[in-house]
C-alpha positions in Angstrom: 43.1 -56.5 -50.4 40.9 -59.5 -50.6 38.4 -60.0 -53.5 34.8 -59.3 -52.6 33.0 -59.7 -55.9 33.8 -61.5 -59.2 31.5 -61.2 -62.1 32.1 -63.5 -65.1 30.2 -63.3 -68.4 27.0 -62.1 -66.8 24.2 -62.0 -69.3 20.6 -60.8 -68.8 17.9 -61.0 -71.4 14.2 -60.4 -71.5 11.8 -63.4 -71.9 11.5 -62.4 -75.6 15.3 -62.6 -76.1 16.3 -59.0 -76.1 19.7 -58.7 -74.4 20.0 -56.2 -71.5 23.5 -57.2 -70.4 26.0 -58.8 -72.8 28.8 -60.9 -71.1 30.0 -58.5 -68.4 33.1 -59.5 -66.4 34.8 -57.5 -63.6 36.0 -57.7 -60.0 35.7 -55.5 -56.9 38.2 -55.8 -54.0 37.9 -54.8 -50.4 38.5 -51.1 -50.1 38.2 -50.5 -53.8 35.7 -48.1 -55.4 34.6 -48.9 -59.0 32.8 -46.2 -61.0 30.4 -47.4 -63.7 29.5 -44.8 -66.3 27.4 -44.7 -69.5 24.4 -43.1 -71.0 20.8 -43.9 -70.4 20.0 -47.4 -71.6 23.5 -48.7 -71.1 22.4 -51.3 -68.6 24.0 -49.8 -65.5 21.0 -50.0 -63.2 20.0 -53.5 -64.5 23.5 -54.6 -63.6 23.3 -53.3 -60.0 20.0 -55.0 -59.3 21.1 -58.2 -61.1 24.1 -58.4 -58.6 21.5 -58.4 -55.8 19.4 -61.1 -57.4 16.8 -58.6 -58.4 17.0 -58.7 -62.2 13.9 -57.6 -64.2 10.9 -59.9 -63.7 10.8 -62.7 -66.3 14.4 -62.2 -67.4 16.9 -64.9 -68.2 20.2 -64.7 -66.3 23.4 -66.6 -67.0 27.1 -66.4 -66.1 28.6 -66.1 -62.7 28.3 -63.6 -59.8 30.5 -64.7 -56.9 30.4 -62.8 -53.6 33.3 -64.0 -51.5 32.9 -67.8 -51.9 29.1 -67.8 -52.7 27.6 -68.0 -56.2 24.8 -65.5 -56.0 23.0 -66.7 -59.1 22.4 -70.1 -57.5 21.4 -68.8 -54.1 17.8 -69.3 -53.0 15.7 -66.1 -52.6 15.6 -66.6 -48.8 19.4 -66.6 -48.6 19.6 -63.5 -50.9 17.2 -61.6 -48.7 19.6 -62.3 -45.7 22.5 -60.9 -47.7 20.7 -57.8 -49.0 20.8 -55.1 -46.3 23.4 -57.0 -44.3 26.5 -57.8 -46.3 25.3 -56.2 -49.6 23.4 -52.9 -49.7 22.3 -50.3 -52.2 21.9 -46.5 -52.1 19.4 -45.6 -54.7 17.3 -42.6 -55.6 15.5 -40.4 -55.8 15.7 -40.5 -52.0 12.1 -39.5 -51.1 10.7 -42.1 -53.5 12.7 -44.8 -51.8 11.6 -43.9 -48.3 8.3 -44.9 -46.7 6.2 -41.7 -46.6 4.1 -43.0 -43.7 6.9 -43.8 -41.2 9.5 -41.6 -39.4 12.9 -42.1 -40.9 14.4 -43.3 -37.6 12.0 -46.1 -37.5 12.9 -47.1 -41.0 16.6 -47.3 -40.1 15.7 -49.3 -37.0 13.5 -51.7 -39.0 16.5 -52.5 -41.3 18.7 -53.2 -38.2 16.1 -55.5 -36.6 15.4 -57.3 -39.9 19.0 -58.7 -39.9 20.0 -58.8 -36.3 18.3 -60.0 -33.1 18.4 -56.8 -31.1 15.7 -54.9 -29.0 13.8 -51.9 -30.3 15.7 -49.7 -27.8 19.1 -50.8 -29.1 18.0 -50.5 -32.8 16.7 -47.0 -32.1 20.0 -46.0 -30.4 21.9 -47.3 -33.4 19.6 -45.5 -35.8 20.4 -42.2 -33.9 24.1 -42.9 -34.1 23.8 -43.6 -37.9 22.0 -40.4 -38.5 24.8 -38.6 -36.6 27.4 -40.4 -38.7 25.9 -39.2 -41.9 26.4 -35.6 -40.8 22.8 -34.6 -40.0 23.0 -31.8 -37.5 20.1 -32.7 -35.2 19.8 -36.5 -35.1 17.0 -36.5 -32.5 14.7 -34.3 -34.6 15.6 -36.1 -37.9 14.8 -39.5 -36.4 11.2 -38.4 -35.7 10.8 -36.6 -39.1 8.9 -38.0 -42.0 10.5 -38.0 -45.5 8.5 -35.0 -46.7 9.9 -32.9 -43.8 13.5 -33.5 -45.0 15.5 -31.6 -47.7 16.8 -33.6 -50.7 20.3 -33.8 -49.2 19.0 -35.0 -45.8 16.8 -37.6 -47.4 19.8 -38.9 -49.3 21.8 -39.1 -46.1 19.0 -41.2 -44.5 19.3 -43.6 -47.4 23.1 -43.8 -46.8 22.4 -44.5 -43.1 20.0 -47.3 -44.1 22.5 -48.8 -46.5 25.2 -48.8 -43.8 23.0 -50.0 -40.9 24.4 -53.5 -40.7 28.1 -52.7 -41.7 27.9 -54.2 -45.2 31.0 -55.4 -47.0 29.9 -54.2 -50.5 27.9 -51.1 -51.2 26.2 -50.4 -54.5 25.3 -46.7 -55.2 22.9 -46.0 -58.1 23.2 -42.2 -59.0 23.5 -41.4 -55.3 23.6 -37.6 -55.9 21.2 -37.2 -58.8 19.1 -34.1 -58.4 21.1 -32.7 -55.6 22.7 -29.2 -55.8 26.5 -29.1 -56.3 27.4 -28.1 -52.8 25.1 -30.7 -51.2 26.4 -33.3 -53.8 29.9 -32.8 -52.6 28.9 -33.1 -49.0 27.1 -36.4 -49.7 29.9 -37.9 -51.7 32.4 -37.1 -49.0 30.1 -38.7 -46.4 29.9 -41.9 -48.5 33.6 -42.0 -49.1 34.5 -41.4 -45.4 32.1 -44.1 -44.2 33.1 -46.6 -46.8 36.8 -46.0 -46.0 36.0 -46.3 -42.3 34.4 -49.8 -42.8 37.1 -50.8 -45.4 34.2 -51.9 -47.7 33.9 -52.2 -51.5 31.9 -49.6 -53.4 30.3 -49.6 -56.8 29.1 -46.2 -58.0 26.8 -45.9 -61.0 26.7 -42.3 -62.4 26.6 -40.2 -65.5 28.9 -37.6 -63.9 32.5 -38.2 -64.9 33.6 -35.7 -62.3 32.4 -38.1 -59.6 34.4 -40.9 -61.2 37.5 -38.8 -61.4 37.6 -37.7 -57.8 35.9 -40.6 -55.9 36.7 -43.8 -57.7 39.9 -45.9 -58.1 38.7 -47.7 -61.2 36.2 -47.1 -64.0 34.1 -49.2 -66.2 32.3 -47.7 -69.3 29.1 -49.4 -70.5 27.2 -49.0 -73.7 24.1 -51.0 -74.8 24.7 -53.6 -72.2 28.4 -54.2 -73.0 31.6 -53.1 -71.3 33.6 -51.0 -73.8 36.4 -50.1 -71.5 37.6 -50.7 -67.9 40.7 -50.0 -65.9 42.3 -47.5 -63.5 40.6 -44.1 -63.4 43.9 -42.2 -63.9 44.6 -44.1 -67.1 41.1 -43.7 -68.4 41.1 -39.9 -68.0 44.6 -39.5 -69.4 44.1 -41.6 -72.5 40.8 -43.5 -73.0 41.3 -46.5 -75.3 37.8 -46.8 -76.7 36.3 -44.4 -79.2 33.0 -44.2 -77.2 34.9 -43.4 -74.0 36.8 -40.7 -75.8 33.5 -39.2 -77.0 32.1 -39.1 -73.5 35.2 -37.3 -72.3 35.1 -34.9 -75.2 31.5 -34.0 -74.4 32.6 -33.0 -70.9 35.6 -31.0 -72.2 33.3 -29.1 -74.6 32.0 -27.3 -71.6 35.4 -26.4 -70.1 36.1 -23.4 -72.3 38.9 -21.0 -71.7 37.6 -17.7 -70.3 38.9 -14.4 -71.6 40.9 -12.1 -69.4 38.9 -9.6 -67.5 40.1 -6.8 -69.7 38.8 -8.5 -72.8 35.3 -9.0 -71.5 34.6 -5.4 -70.5 32.0 -3.8 -72.8 31.8 0.0 -72.9 28.5 1.8 -72.5 28.5 2.7 -76.2 28.6 -1.0 -77.1 25.6 -2.0 -75.0 22.6 -3.6 -76.7 19.0 -2.5 -76.0 17.4 -3.9 -72.9 15.0 -6.7 -73.6 14.0 -7.5 -70.1 14.3 -5.4 -66.9 13.4 -6.7 -63.5 13.3 -4.1 -60.7 12.9 -4.9 -56.9 10.9 -8.1 -57.6 9.3 -9.6 -54.5 7.2 -12.7 -54.2 5.5 -13.8 -51.0 3.4 -16.9 -50.4 0.9 -16.5 -47.5 1.1 -19.0 -44.7 -1.2 -19.6 -41.7 -1.1 -17.3 -38.8 -0.5 -14.2 -40.9 3.0 -15.2 -41.8 4.5 -15.3 -45.3 7.2 -17.2 -47.1 9.4 -14.8 -49.1 10.5 -16.8 -52.1 12.0 -13.8 -54.0 13.4 -10.8 -52.1 14.1 -7.6 -54.1 15.6 -9.2 -57.2 16.9 -6.8 -59.9 18.7 -7.4 -63.1 18.5 -6.7 -66.9 18.8 -8.9 -69.9 20.1 -7.3 -73.1 18.9 -8.1 -76.6 20.8 -11.0 -78.1 22.7 -12.1 -75.0 22.4 -15.0 -72.6 21.8 -14.2 -69.0 22.6 -17.1 -66.6 20.6 -17.4 -63.4 22.2 -19.8 -60.9 21.8 -20.9 -57.4 20.8 -24.0 -55.3 17.3 -25.4 -55.2 15.2 -23.0 -53.0 17.1 -19.9 -54.1 14.1 -18.6 -56.1 15.3 -19.0 -59.7 12.2 -20.8 -61.0 9.9 -18.4 -59.0 11.5 -15.5 -60.9 10.8 -17.3 -64.2 7.2 -17.9 -63.2 6.7 -14.3 -62.4 8.1 -13.2 -65.8 5.8 -15.7 -67.5 2.9 -14.4 -65.3 2.3 -18.0 -64.2 2.3 -16.5 -60.7 1.7 -12.9 -59.7 4.5 -11.1 -57.9 3.9 -9.3 -54.6 5.6 -6.1 -55.7 8.2 -4.9 -58.1 8.3 -4.4 -61.9 9.0 -6.7 -64.9 9.5 -4.6 -68.0 9.3 -6.2 -71.4 8.5 -4.5 -74.7 7.4 -1.3 -73.0 4.9 -3.2 -70.8 5.1 -3.9 -67.0 4.3 -7.5 -66.9 3.7 -7.3 -63.2 0.7 -5.0 -63.8 -0.3 -6.2 -67.3 -3.9 -7.1 -68.1 -4.8 -10.6 -69.4 -5.3 -9.1 -72.9 -1.8 -7.5 -72.8 -0.3 -10.8 -71.6 -1.9 -12.8 -74.4 0.0 -10.7 -76.9 3.2 -10.7 -74.8 3.2 -14.5 -74.4 3.8 -14.9 -78.1 7.1 -13.0 -77.7 8.2 -14.9 -74.6 8.4 -18.7 -74.6 9.9 -21.2 -72.2 11.7 -24.6 -72.2 11.4 -26.6 -69.0 13.5 -29.1 -67.1 11.7 -32.4 -67.8 11.6 -33.0 -71.5 9.0 -35.7 -71.5 6.9 -34.3 -68.6 6.5 -30.9 -70.3 5.0 -32.3 -73.5 1.4 -33.4 -73.7 1.5 -37.3 -73.7 -1.8 -37.6 -75.5 -0.7 -35.5 -78.5 1.5 -36.4 -81.5 4.6 -34.3 -82.2 2.7 -32.7 -85.1 0.0 -31.6 -82.7 2.4 -30.4 -80.1 4.2 -28.2 -82.6 1.0 -26.9 -84.3 -0.8 -26.0 -81.1 0.8 -22.6 -80.3 0.9 -21.6 -84.0 -2.9 -22.0 -84.1 -3.5 -20.6 -80.7 -1.7 -17.4 -81.3 -2.7 -17.2 -85.0 0.9 -17.0 -86.1 0.1 -18.4 -89.6 -3.0 -19.4 -91.6 -3.9 -23.0 -91.0 -2.9 -23.9 -94.6 0.7 -23.0 -93.8 1.0 -24.7 -90.4 2.3 -28.1 -91.7 5.0 -26.4 -93.6 6.0 -24.4 -90.6 6.1 -27.5 -88.4 8.5 -29.1 -90.8 10.7 -26.0 -90.7 10.7 -26.1 -86.9 11.9 -29.8 -87.0 14.6 -28.8 -89.4 15.7 -26.0 -87.1 16.3 -28.4 -84.3 17.8 -31.2 -86.5 15.0 -33.7 -86.3 13.5 -35.7 -89.1 9.8 -35.4 -90.3 9.4 -39.1 -89.6 8.7 -38.4 -85.9 5.6 -36.2 -86.5 3.2 -39.1 -85.9 4.9 -40.2 -82.7 4.1 -39.4 -79.1 6.5 -38.2 -76.4 6.8 -41.6 -74.6 8.1 -43.1 -77.9 11.1 -40.7 -78.0 14.3 -40.3 -76.0 14.7 -37.4 -73.5 17.1 -35.7 -75.8 14.7 -35.8 -78.8 11.9 -34.6 -76.5 13.9 -31.6 -75.5 14.6 -30.7 -79.1 10.8 -30.9 -79.7 10.2 -28.6 -76.7 12.7 -26.1 -78.1 11.0 -26.3 -81.5 7.6 -25.7 -79.8 9.0 -22.6 -78.0 10.2 -21.3 -81.4 6.9 -21.8 -83.1 5.6 -18.3 -82.2 8.8 -16.5 -83.3 9.7 -15.3 -79.8 12.2 -12.7 -78.8 13.0 -14.1 -75.4 13.4 -17.7 -74.4 13.3 -18.7 -70.7 15.3 -21.9 -70.4 14.6 -23.5 -66.9 17.2 -26.2 -66.3 17.0 -27.4 -70.0 19.9 -29.8 -69.7 19.9 -31.1 -66.1 18.1 -34.4 -66.9 20.1 -35.3 -70.0 23.1 -37.5 -70.6 26.5 -36.1 -71.0 26.7 -36.1 -74.8 23.1 -35.1 -75.3 23.7 -32.2 -72.9 26.6 -30.9 -74.9 24.5 -31.3 -78.2 21.6 -29.3 -76.7 23.9 -26.4 -75.6 25.4 -26.3 -79.1 22.0 -26.3 -80.6 20.8 -23.4 -78.4 23.9 -21.4 -79.3 23.4 -21.9 -83.1 19.7 -20.9 -82.8 20.6 -17.8 -80.9 23.0 -16.7 -83.6 20.6 -17.5 -86.5 17.4 -16.2 -85.0 18.8 -13.3 -82.9 17.3 -14.8 -79.7 17.7 -13.6 -76.1 18.0 -16.2 -73.4 17.4 -16.3 -69.7 19.2 -19.6 -68.8 18.3 -20.9 -65.4 20.5 -23.7 -64.0 22.4 -25.1 -61.1 24.9 -26.6 -63.6 27.8 -24.1 -63.5 29.5 -26.0 -66.3 26.6 -25.2 -68.7 26.4 -21.6 -67.5 30.1 -21.1 -68.0 29.8 -22.3 -71.6 26.7 -20.4 -72.7 26.1 -17.3 -70.6 27.4 -13.8 -71.3 26.5 -12.5 -67.9 25.6 -14.4 -64.7 23.3 -13.6 -61.8 23.8 -15.6 -58.6 20.8 -16.1 -56.3 20.6 -17.4 -52.7 17.5 -17.7 -50.5 15.5 -15.3 -52.8 18.2 -12.6 -53.1 20.8 -11.7 -55.7 24.2 -12.0 -54.0 26.4 -11.4 -57.0 26.2 -10.7 -60.7 28.5 -9.7 -63.5 30.2 -10.8 -66.8 30.5 -14.6 -66.7 34.2 -14.7 -67.4 35.0 -12.3 -64.5 32.6 -13.9 -62.1 34.0 -17.4 -62.6 37.6 -16.4 -62.5 37.3 -13.9 -59.6 34.2 -14.4 -57.5 33.5 -11.6 -55.0 31.0 -13.4 -52.8 31.5 -16.5 -50.6 28.4 -18.2 -52.0 29.6 -17.9 -55.5 33.1 -19.1 -54.4 31.5 -22.2 -52.8 29.4 -23.0 -55.8 32.5 -22.9 -58.1 34.5 -24.9 -55.5 31.9 -27.7 -55.5 32.2 -28.4 -59.3 34.0 -31.7 -59.9 36.1 -31.5 -63.0 36.5 -34.7 -65.1 40.3 -34.7 -64.3 41.6 -36.6 -61.3 44.8 -34.5 -61.5 42.9 -31.3 -61.0 42.0 -31.1 -57.3 38.8 -29.4 -56.4 38.8 -26.3 -54.3 38.3 -27.1 -50.6 36.2 -24.0 -49.9 32.9 -25.2 -48.6 29.6 -24.0 -47.0 28.2 -25.8 -44.0 24.8 -27.6 -44.2 22.1 -26.8 -46.7 20.0 -23.8 -47.8 17.6 -23.0 -44.9 13.9 -22.7 -45.3 12.7 -19.2 -46.4 10.0 -19.5 -43.8 12.7 -19.0 -41.1 15.2 -16.9 -43.2 17.8 -15.2 -41.1 17.8 -11.5 -40.6 20.8 -9.8 -42.2 22.9 -11.6 -44.7 21.0 -14.7 -46.0 24.2 -16.7 -46.1 25.2 -16.2 -42.5 24.0 -19.6 -41.2 26.4 -21.4 -43.6 29.2 -19.0 -44.4 32.6 -19.8 -42.8 33.5 -16.1 -42.9 30.5 -14.8 -41.0 30.9 -11.8 -38.7 28.7 -9.7 -36.4 28.0 -7.1 -39.1 26.6 -9.9 -41.3 23.7 -10.4 -38.8 22.8 -6.7 -38.5 21.4 -5.8 -42.0 20.9 -7.3 -45.4 24.0 -6.3 -47.4 23.2 -4.1 -50.5 24.2 -5.3 -53.9 27.0 -2.8 -54.9 29.4 -2.4 -57.8 32.8 -3.8 -57.1 36.2 -2.9 -58.5 35.4 -4.4 -61.9 33.0 -2.8 -64.3 29.4 -4.2 -64.0 30.4 -6.8 -61.4 28.3 -6.4 -58.2 28.4 -8.2 -54.9 26.2 -8.3 -51.8 29.1 -9.1 -49.4 30.1 -6.5 -46.9 33.7 -7.7 -46.9 34.5 -8.2 -50.6 37.1 -5.4 -50.7 39.1 -7.1 -47.9 38.6 -10.5 -49.6 40.0 -9.2 -52.9 42.9 -7.4 -51.1 43.8 -10.6 -49.3 43.9 -12.6 -52.6 42.6 -16.1 -52.0 40.1 -15.3 -49.2 39.4 -18.9 -48.2 42.6 -18.7 -46.1 41.5 -15.5 -44.3 41.4 -16.3 -40.6 37.8 -15.3 -39.8 36.4 -17.9 -37.5 32.7 -18.6 -37.3 31.1 -16.3 -34.7 34.1 -13.8 -34.7 33.5 -10.8 -32.5 33.7 -7.1 -33.6 37.2 -7.0 -32.0 38.3 -9.5 -34.6 37.1 -7.3 -37.4 39.1 -4.4 -38.9 38.4 -1.0 -37.4 36.6 0.1 -40.6 35.3 -1.6 -43.7 34.6 0.8 -46.5 31.8 -0.5 -48.7 31.6 1.5 -51.9 28.3 3.4 -52.3 28.3 4.0 -56.0 25.7 4.2 -58.7 24.3 0.8 -59.4 23.8 -0.3 -55.8 20.5 -1.9 -54.9 19.9 -1.0 -51.2 17.1 -2.8 -49.5 16.6 -4.5 -46.1 15.2 -8.0 -45.6 12.1 -7.5 -43.5 11.6 -9.7 -40.5 8.9 -12.0 -41.8 7.9 -13.3 -38.3 7.7 -10.0 -36.4 
């Protein structure tokens, strides 16, 4: 394979002399994929844009960046512009922020084609349609006319891939190409990138914080820290025996989450060992009114309990209704129907006065550490606010309590005078946790608390939450699409899809023996940081549909590879399965379990009743939650 890129002693520094990149050297060959990994601030994104001649404004660049036989650091801007988008291209994110909100995406692809080739508008538009089809968007004609806000996150990311590949580049740079995407969509996007890059025999550089992506989609790996390369080599060698201490620490942080689950028999808990119920949700429904008398059903008959002192995991893709459930519990939005019982009060019907007293006992930690803190307040003010608002302590004792809270989350008092923008994301999340603890709550709702954090910081936050739960006897509702985090921290797990609960049960049993195709697909999409451990090929098709046009019957029917006629006739009830406290909303779970690994069951899409067994016995036992999805558009 011929060499495409050779970087030698690349250095980038600000005008004031602060080093951003410190003597980087590496090569990329035709057909090779290089994964670059490191925590925030390592210099990964600065490196990618420096390769394109787009280093930070006012920076000083030295060294050598050779693409084929051309020295890019000496090329004029006009020549670099010709290379960018033609022979060199970048896939960046977030996707919607990179696309022009005022132009249909088909036009945006066609504009890139015409910027580098002398072709007519008609030819460029035809090629744009072909590119949209090649990146696996089901309806290219519709997508070409759509604006970015009309696309899902996964579709918008595919459009960026189409733009990057528009002129058959020889070297593709991907900067966190799947950040913010759900695990099932992430896997689809990664496979699309790999297939197209292999098809073009191009070189690929992938910047990511996800070692699972490196393990399964890259030939080689380069680890960066503070602008330096600390280790580089083959991916297999790196994952088997990293040579650098920092590299080993990154891998160890990932491995912390890969705990061994107990056997099913060991995780059963008898009724006499059950803890009191802290939170009980019964038939929760949330509709958002639309024009024309229609409604968007975001939550559809959700029911589960959270026991005192446990962690309940709530998982599902974006759009499944997880955060809406949390907002209903916190009374940030009113539910349409159902009950939310906490401390003897139905929060769904509680008065404002009742909620004021309840809010002291229920607190939340949100996804964006810095965005959830008031940027105009100091850390001291942020931690004092709820104590004073809820009159937890006399004002004379507030400063002492604030220092105790910092100590609880392992932060020094020296940060009290700082503001959120002066702190890292990990420290801000610790401050957010401390703020939530300031009212001495019983229940913490943790909404994606680790999804925006680096690998090592993520593991530290999980460990902190576990310690706080033991010491303070806290109860957690942990919402996440990160199944690795859920597996590590949750005692029980509830799986949601398109507003409905499709499976719930003890985490160990649910992860080792899922009884619903959606749960199986979520687990199959997790990329382990081990290239020798193949990921499960069981996949769903496409992305979660809009709840505005939710299908009648099983909500998964439009994506499930095992769909049958009965799945389209009624919403399957959530029933107890053959394992204690493990429930599933799949009509065919008994057959699946009897067949062992049900992904090999020969049930083609659109199978007729003749292909089904004569009778499927679905247990009707105590604990079922029978309800039917109403036709929202009737």
